[in-house]
C-alpha positions in Angstrom: -32.3 4.7 9.6 -32.5 2.8 6.4 -29.5 4.6 4.9 -27.1 3.8 7.7 -28.1 0.1 7.5 -27.2 0.0 3.8 -23.9 1.7 4.3 -22.7 -0.3 7.4 -24.3 -3.6 6.7 -24.1 -6.3 4.1 -25.5 -3.8 1.6 -22.1 -2.1 1.5 -20.6 -5.2 0.0 -23.2 -5.2 -2.7 -22.6 -1.5 -3.3 -18.9 -2.0 -3.7 -19.4 -4.9 -6.1 -21.8 -2.8 -8.2 -19.5 0.1 -8.2 -16.6 -2.0 -9.3 -18.6 -3.6 -12.1 -19.5 -0.1 -13.3 -15.8 0.9 -13.0 -14.8 -2.1 -15.1 -17.4 -1.9 -17.8 -19.0 1.5 -18.2 -16.0 3.8 -18.7 -14.8 1.9 -21.7 -18.3 2.0 -23.2 -18.5 5.7 -22.5 -15.2 6.4 -24.2 -16.3 4.2 -27.2 -19.5 6.2 -27.4 -17.7 9.5 -27.4 -15.3 8.3 -30.1 -18.2 7.3 -32.4 -19.8 10.7 -31.9 -16.5 12.6 -32.6 -15.8 13.6 -36.1 -12.7 14.4 -38.1 -11.5 18.0 -37.8 -14.1 20.6 -38.9 -13.3 24.1 -37.8 -16.0 25.8 -35.8 -15.6 29.0 -37.8 -18.6 30.9 -36.6 -17.8 30.4 -32.9 -14.1 31.3 -33.4 -14.6 34.2 -35.7 -17.1 36.4 -33.8 -14.8 38.1 -31.2 -11.9 38.6 -33.7 -12.8 41.4 -36.0 -11.2 41.7 -39.5 -10.2 45.0 -41.1 -12.7 46.3 -43.6 -11.9 45.5 -47.2 -9.9 42.4 -46.5 -10.8 38.9 -47.4 -12.5 37.4 -44.3 -10.6 34.7 -42.5 -13.5 32.4 -42.8 -13.4 32.6 -46.7 -9.6 32.1 -46.6 -10.1 28.9 -44.5 -12.5 27.6 -47.1 -9.8 28.1 -49.8 -6.8 26.8 -47.9 -8.2 24.9 -44.9 -5.1 23.4 -43.3 -2.5 26.2 -43.4 -4.9 29.1 -42.7 -6.8 27.1 -40.1 -3.6 26.7 -38.1 -3.0 30.5 -38.3 -6.6 31.1 -37.4 -6.6 29.0 -34.3 -3.2 30.3 -33.3 -4.7 33.8 -33.5 -7.6 32.6 -31.4 -5.2 31.3 -28.8 -3.4 34.7 -28.7 -6.5 37.0 -28.5 -9.5 34.9 -27.8 -11.5 34.4 -24.6 -10.7 31.4 -22.4 -13.5 29.3 -23.8 -12.2 29.9 -27.3 -8.6 29.1 -26.3 -9.8 25.8 -25.0 -11.6 25.1 -28.3 -8.6 26.3 -30.3 -6.1 24.2 -28.5 -8.1 21.0 -29.2 -8.6 22.0 -32.9 -4.9 22.8 -33.3 -4.0 19.4 -31.9 -6.4 17.7 -34.4 -5.0 19.7 -37.3 -1.3 19.0 -36.5 -2.1 15.4 -35.8 -3.6 15.1 -39.3 -0.4 16.5 -40.7 1.7 13.9 -38.7 3.3 16.5 -36.5 3.3 14.4 -33.3 5.3 16.7 -31.0 3.3 19.8 -31.8 0.0 18.0 -31.6 1.0 16.5 -28.3 1.8 19.9 -26.9 -1.5 21.4 -27.9 -3.6 18.4 -26.6 -1.7 18.6 -23.3 -2.5 22.3 -23.2 -6.1 21.5 -23.8 -6.2 18.9 -21.0 -4.7 21.4 -18.6 -7.6 23.8 -19.4 -10.4 21.2 -19.7 -9.6 17.7 -18.5 -11.5 15.4 -20.9 -9.0 12.6 -21.5 -11.4 10.8 -23.8 -10.3 13.2 -26.5 -7.1 11.2 -26.7 -9.1 8.3 -28.2 -10.5 10.5 -31.0 -9.7 9.2 -34.5 -8.2 12.5 -35.5 -5.1 11.4 -33.6 -4.8 8.1 -35.6 -1.9 9.4 -37.8 0.3 9.9 -34.7 -1.2 7.3 -32.3 1.9 5.1 -32.3 4.3 8.0 -31.9 6.2 8.0 -28.6 5.3 11.5 -27.6 1.6 10.9 -28.1 1.8 7.5 -26.4 3.3 9.1 -23.3 0.3 11.4 -23.0 -2.1 8.6 -23.5 -0.5 6.4 -20.8 -0.5 9.4 -18.4 -4.1 10.5 -18.8 -6.4 8.0 -20.7 -8.2 5.5 -18.4 -7.3 2.0 -19.4 -7.3 -1.2 -17.5 -4.3 -3.6 -17.4 -3.4 -6.9 -15.8 -2.4 -5.1 -12.7 -5.5 -3.0 -12.3 -7.8 -6.1 -12.8 -5.7 -8.1 -10.3 -5.8 -5.3 -7.7 -9.5 -4.7 -8.1 -10.2 -8.4 -7.7 -8.1 -8.8 -4.6 -9.4 -5.6 -3.1 -13.0 -6.8 -3.4 -12.0 -10.1 -2.0 -10.6 -8.3 1.0 -13.8 -6.3 1.5 -15.8 -9.5 1.4 -13.4 -11.1 4.0 -13.9 -8.1 6.3 -17.7 -8.5 6.1 -17.4 -12.2 6.9 -15.2 -11.5 9.9 -17.1 -8.6 11.3 -20.6 -10.1 11.0 -19.6 -13.3 12.9 -21.3 -12.0 16.0 -20.6 -15.1 18.1 -16.9 -14.5 17.6 -14.9 -12.4 20.1 -15.5 -8.8 19.2 -12.1 -7.2 19.9 -10.1 -9.8 17.9 -12.4 -9.7 14.9 -12.4 -5.9 14.8 -8.6 -5.9 14.9 -7.9 -8.5 12.2 -10.9 -7.2 10.2 -9.6 -3.6 10.4 -6.1 -4.8 9.4 -7.5 -6.5 6.3 -9.8 -3.6 5.5 -7.0 -1.0 5.3 -5.0 -3.4 3.1 -8.0 -3.7 0.8 -8.6 0.0 0.5 -4.9 0.6 -0.3 -5.0 -2.1 -3.0 -8.2 -0.6 -4.5 -6.6 2.8 -4.5 -3.5 1.5 -6.3 -5.9 -0.1 -8.9 -7.3 3.4 -9.6 -3.8 4.8 -9.9 -2.4 2.3 -12.3 -5.4 2.5 -14.6 -5.7 6.4 -14.5 -9.2 6.2 -13.1 -8.0 8.4 -10.2 -8.7 11.3 -12.6 -12.2 10.1 -13.1 -12.8 9.9 -9.3 -10.8 12.8 -7.9 -12.1 12.3 -4.4 -10.0 9.1 -4.3 -7.0 11.4 -3.9 -5.0 10.3 -0.8 -8.0 8.1 0.3 -5.8 5.4 1.7 -3.1 7.7 3.1 -5.0 8.3 6.3 -4.4 4.6 7.3 -0.6 4.8 7.0 0.1 4.6 10.7 -2.5 1.9 11.5 -0.9 -1.2 10.0 1.5 -1.8 12.9 -0.8 -1.0 15.8 -3.7 -3.2 14.5 -1.4 -6.2 14.0 0.4 -5.7 17.3 -2.9 -5.5 19.3 -4.3 -8.4 17.4 -1.4 -10.6 18.6 -1.8 -9.3 22.1 -5.5 -10.1 22.1 -5.0 -13.5 20.4 -2.0 -14.7 22.5 -2.7 -13.1 25.8 -6.4 -12.3 25.9 -5.3 -8.7 26.4 -7.9 -6.2 27.7 -7.7 -2.7 26.2 -6.8 0.2 28.5 -7.4 3.9 28.0 -3.6 4.5 27.5 -3.7 2.3 24.5 -5.4 5.2 22.7 -2.0 6.8 22.5 -1.2 4.5 19.6 -3.8 6.4 17.6 -2.1 9.8 18.1 0.0 9.6 14.9 -3.1 8.7 12.9 -5.0 11.6 14.4 -2.2 14.0 13.6 -2.1 12.7 10.0 -5.9 13.1 9.8 -5.6 16.7 10.9 -3.2 17.3 8.0 -5.4 15.5 5.5 -8.8 17.0 6.4 -8.2 20.3 4.5 -7.2 18.2 1.4 -10.2 15.9 1.8 -12.4 19.0 2.0 -11.3 20.3 -1.4 -13.7 20.1 -4.4 -13.3 17.4 -7.1 -11.9 20.1 -9.5 -9.3 21.2 -6.9 -8.2 17.7 -6.2 -7.9 17.0 -10.0 -5.8 20.2 -10.3 -3.5 18.9 -7.5 -3.0 15.6 -9.3 -2.4 17.1 -12.7 0.1 19.6 -11.3 2.0 16.8 -9.7 2.2 15.0 -13.0 3.4 18.1 -14.8 6.2 18.3 -12.2 7.3 14.8 -13.0 5.8 13.3 -9.8 3.3 10.5 -9.1 -0.1 12.3 -9.2 -1.6 10.1 -6.5 1.0 11.0 -3.9 1.0 13.7 -1.3 3.0 16.9 -1.5 4.7 15.8 1.7 5.5 12.4 0.4 9.0 12.1 1.8 7.8 12.9 5.4 4.8 10.5 5.2 6.8 7.7 3.8 9.6 8.1 6.4 7.1 8.2 9.3 5.1 5.2 7.9 8.3 3.2 7.5 9.3 4.1 11.1 5.9 3.0 12.4 6.1 -0.3 10.6 9.6 -1.1 11.9 8.8 -0.1 15.5 5.7 -2.3 15.7 7.4 -5.1 13.9 10.1 -5.0 16.5 7.5 -4.9 19.3 5.8 -8.0 18.0 9.1 -9.8 17.7 10.1 -8.8 21.2 6.8 -9.6 23.0 5.7 -12.7 21.1 8.8 -14.9 20.5 6.5 -17.9 20.3 4.9 -16.3 17.2 8.1 -15.4 15.3 10.1 -18.5 16.4 11.2 -21.2 14.0 10.3 -24.3 16.1 7.5 -26.6 14.8 4.2 -25.3 16.2 0.6 -26.3 16.0 -1.5 -24.9 13.2 -2.7 -21.7 15.0 0.9 -20.6 15.7 1.9 -21.4 12.1 -1.0 -19.1 11.1 0.4 -16.2 13.2 4.0 -16.9 12.2 3.0 -16.6 8.5 1.0 -13.4 9.1 4.1 -11.9 10.7 6.4 -13.1 7.9 4.2 -11.6 5.2 4.1 -8.3 7.2 7.9 -8.3 7.4 8.1 -8.9 3.7 5.8 -5.9 3.2 8.1 -3.8 5.4 11.2 -4.7 3.4 9.5 -4.0 0.0 8.1 -0.8 1.3 11.5 0.3 2.7 13.1 -0.3 -0.7 10.2 1.4 -2.6 10.2 4.4 -0.1 14.0 4.8 -0.5 13.7 4.9 -4.3 10.9 7.4 -4.5 12.5 9.7 -1.8 15.6 10.0 -4.1 13.4 10.2 -7.2 14.7 6.9 -8.6 12.3 4.8 -10.7 10.9 2.3 -8.3 10.4 -0.3 -11.1 9.2 -3.7 -9.8 9.2 -2.5 -6.1 6.1 -0.4 -6.8 4.2 -3.6 -7.4 6.2 -5.7 -4.9 4.8 -3.8 -1.9 1.3 -4.1 -3.3 1.7 -7.8 -4.0 2.9 -8.4 -0.4 -0.3 -6.7 0.8 -2.4 -8.8 -1.6 -0.8 -12.0 -0.2 -1.8 -10.9 3.3 -5.4 -10.4 2.2 -5.5 -13.7 0.3 -3.9 -15.6 3.2 -6.4 -14.3 5.7 -9.2 -15.1 3.3 -8.0 -18.6 2.8 -8.0 -19.4 6.4 -11.2 -17.5 7.2 -13.1 -19.6 4.6 -11.4 -23.0 4.7 -9.6 -23.3 8.1 -11.4 -21.0 10.6 -10.1 -23.1 13.5 -6.7 -21.4 13.3 -8.2 -18.2 14.6 -8.6 -19.9 18.0 -10.5 -18.0 20.6 -10.1 -14.7 18.9 -11.9 -15.6 15.7 -13.9 -18.7 16.4 -16.3 -19.0 13.4 -18.6 -21.1 15.4 -21.2 -21.9 12.8 -18.5 -23.4 10.7 -16.2 -24.8 13.4 -18.9 -26.6 15.3 -21.0 -27.8 12.5 -20.3 -31.4 13.5 -22.3 -30.7 16.7 -25.3 -29.3 14.8 -27.4 -32.5 15.4 -26.1 -33.1 18.9 -28.7 -33.8 21.6 -26.7 -31.8 24.2 -29.0 -29.0 25.5 -27.5 -25.5 26.4 -28.3 -26.0 30.1 -26.7 -29.4 30.3 -23.7 -28.2 28.3 -23.1 -25.4 30.9 -23.5 -27.9 33.7 -20.9 -30.1 32.2 -18.6 -27.1 31.7 -18.9 -26.2 35.4 -18.1 -29.8 36.4 -15.1 -29.9 34.0 -13.8 -26.7 35.4 -14.0 -28.0 38.9 -12.2 -31.2 37.9 -9.3 -29.3 36.4 -9.0 -26.3 38.8 -9.8 -28.0 42.2 -9.1 -31.7 41.8 -6.3 -31.1 39.2 -7.0 -34.2 37.3 -4.6 -33.0 34.5 -1.8 -34.4 36.8 -2.8 -37.9 35.8 -0.3 -38.8 33.1 -2.7 -41.3 31.5 -5.6 -39.0 31.3 -7.6 -39.3 28.1 -11.0 -38.2 26.7 -12.7 -41.5 27.7 -11.5 -41.1 31.3 -12.7 -37.5 31.5 -16.1 -38.5 30.1 -16.4 -41.2 32.8 -15.6 -38.6 35.5 -18.3 -36.3 34.0 -20.7 -39.2 33.7 -21.5 -38.4 30.1 -20.5 -39.6 26.6 -17.1 -39.0 24.9 -18.9 -37.0 22.2 -20.5 -34.6 24.7 -17.2 -34.1 26.5 -15.5 -33.2 23.3 -18.3 -30.8 22.4 -18.2 -29.0 25.8 -14.4 -28.5 25.5 -14.7 -27.2 21.9 -17.6 -24.9 22.5 -16.8 -23.4 25.9 -13.0 -23.5 25.9 -12.4 -23.1 22.1 -9.6 -25.7 22.2 -9.1 -29.4 21.8 -8.9 -31.9 24.6 -5.1 -32.1 24.4 -4.7 -28.3 24.2 -6.8 -27.9 27.3 -4.7 -30.4 29.3 -1.5 -28.8 28.2 -2.8 -25.3 29.2 -3.3 -26.4 32.8 -0.1 -28.4 33.0 2.1 -25.6 31.7 0.3 -23.1 33.9 1.2 -25.1 37.0 4.7 -25.7 35.8 5.3 -22.0 35.4 4.0 -21.4 38.9 6.3 -24.0 40.3 9.3 -22.5 38.6 8.4 -18.9 39.7 8.2 -20.1 43.3 11.6 -21.8 43.2 14.0 -19.0 42.3 16.9 -20.9 44.0 16.5 -23.7 41.6 16.0 -26.4 44.2 13.5 -28.3 42.0 14.7 -30.4 39.1 13.0 -29.9 35.8 12.4 -33.6 35.5 10.5 -33.5 38.9 8.3 -30.8 37.6 7.6 -32.8 34.4 6.2 -35.7 36.3 4.5 -33.5 38.9 2.2 -31.7 36.3 1.3 -34.9 34.5 3.8 -35.4 31.6 5.4 -38.7 30.8 8.6 -37.4 29.4 10.8 -34.3 29.3 10.7 -33.9 25.5 6.9 -33.4 25.3 7.1 -31.1 28.3 9.9 -28.9 26.8 8.0 -28.7 23.5 4.7 -27.6 25.1 6.5 -25.2 27.5 8.4 -23.4 24.7 5.3 -23.1 22.6 3.5 -21.4 25.5 6.3 -19.1 26.7 8.9 -18.9 23.9 11.5 -20.1 26.4 12.9 -23.4 27.6 12.0 -24.3 31.2 15.6 -23.6 32.3 15.7 -20.2 30.7 12.3 -19.4 32.3 13.7 -20.5 35.7 16.8 -18.3 35.3 14.6 -15.3 34.4 12.4 -15.9 37.4 15.5 -16.0 39.6 16.7 -12.6 38.2 13.4 -11.0 38.8 13.4 -12.3 42.4 16.9 -10.7 42.9 15.6 -7.4 41.6 12.7 -7.4 44.0 14.9 -8.2 46.9 
């Protein structure tokens, strides 16, 4: 259907851009329009007077107001608050706030305007010029900062980064030639970061009250950060194939969704009441009533998956000098750890109801850095994604005018595979691209193109892959340690032990000796 294409395709990006521009521009203009339409206090006497009957023979309250407008108007609206209907009480509380503001009574005026907002939430009233005499008073400013939508540096920054993140997700997900599992994982990881950042932008600018259905909109993703990054690394580093039991990692998210569905099903007015009641209780209006539990469980999830990544992928978190792709993965992990630390401090502060101060923004900035970092490499250095996110139209643009046909390319691929797997030419320590091209009876350029397009690696990376694979097999088959490491170095095609050790540790996270010792221990356990 046309509608589903718009929602799930590139049109969604345009929709989000349009929505954000409306968010940035129209609310201020709407408030400005309401301010120009609003007038200084003029008591709506006829509306207020009708249900409140005066005793016969007395001067009407309406006539009294015309003689002494301010003092008697206060008494009049107070009487309306005491005995009037709900609609009149709403009107009276606003008019009382206007009257007292004109007299410079900031505390009293603030109390009445707060009462009005609790009955009828129209925060644009705070911009009314009737409040000009008390606009700089601390009590009134506190209410303005709590309720009136207003953009700041932080809100603009977070909206900008959140939209960049959504754009990056669309770039990643619509690269159909790239490996599906990997791009969905890293795309999903960036997506939930972006939604969280956009949600924070609403919170810091008070637009959460204008869009009540945004309440807890990013909370449902709380337990997905760790699993998405963990499985991305598994897919990227090991070519992992998903199994049914992996769905167990979604159980915490499904339980959380079950808790949130009743809240998501509330009307906009009900969600607004929830947020306002939290503010009146001195709490963050955008948080859940079970904030402590959710924060604790989210932090536990982040720590557990961070530990799993560190344990299973030492080559990613290690400090040794690595090729660009591993640097990419190392930095992703480091930014994630920085987020865990900031979130742990922030969570601890809000659990004990201590002002989180800079740590509120620190956790969001660490998320923003993740989005910007992924975006930088996705647009400028797509080759770091390796086989998982091979942006082929960009990565292989240098082969666009190549005369190599698809059928001949596949034929060369099959010949190359045979040379490496059956004839084991990688054992030649002087093997280079020209020698390989001669064996394939083609040009150097065609050979390089076949390796890049079909194996998604460079010539030297392909050779190292085969050499290290055979070295690991030799070490596994020699648990007694009869073979010397230097013998294996020359056997698989290396010229020196230093290059071998470096390549071996990059692939396994272990030195050859440590790998051999572990293989021996496993052999003993099997015996």
